[in-house]
C-alpha positions, 0 to 999 in steps of 0.5 A: 500499500502506497499512499501519498498523504500531506499533514492535512490529510493525515489529520483528516484521516485520523478523524475519519478513523476515529469517527469510523468507530468500533469496527476497526479495532475489531477487524485488526483484532481478528487479523492479529489472532489469525496471524498470532495463531499461525505463528504459534502453530509454525513455532510449535512444528519447529520445536517438535522437529528440533527439541528432541526427547528432552524437550517433548513438553516444550512445543505445547508450551508456545502460546500465544496472547493477543492484547489491546493496550493504550493506543496499540494492539500486539500479540505475544507469541512464545513459550509460556513459563506457566507451563510444563518446560515453558521456562526452558524457551530460552535455552531452546531458542538461543541454546546453552552450554548443553545444546545449540541454539535451535532458532525455532522462533526465529525461522518462524518469524522469517517465514510468517513476517511477509504474510503477517504484514500482507494481511495487516495492510490488506485489511487496512486497505479494505477498512480505508475502502469501506469507509471511503478513504 
């Protein structure tokens, strides 16, 4: 998406988006949730392939949570330390004195970064069209 906007256009856009109401946040939460889930599934698959028998519960510790913060939407994806072997995430991902780095999360991000960006841009573009912007 390539927009050619000046500061007046941006001010108008901000006002229009604020006036468009509650439809934008749920739409973006949906796409963010879908992409976070895709990241989680691929990260788990990568971890299953690399964790070996000593990390048999580690892949199931990889969770995601979509959050709405003040002025932001974001997702946290990764090992949940409250789950069995979730606290071992740093060692699996970055390695330790006992094992080399697996980089399961890094490989997942490398594969999913462009599809994620395209999904968000597509959703924003459709919302802009929907509101006549």
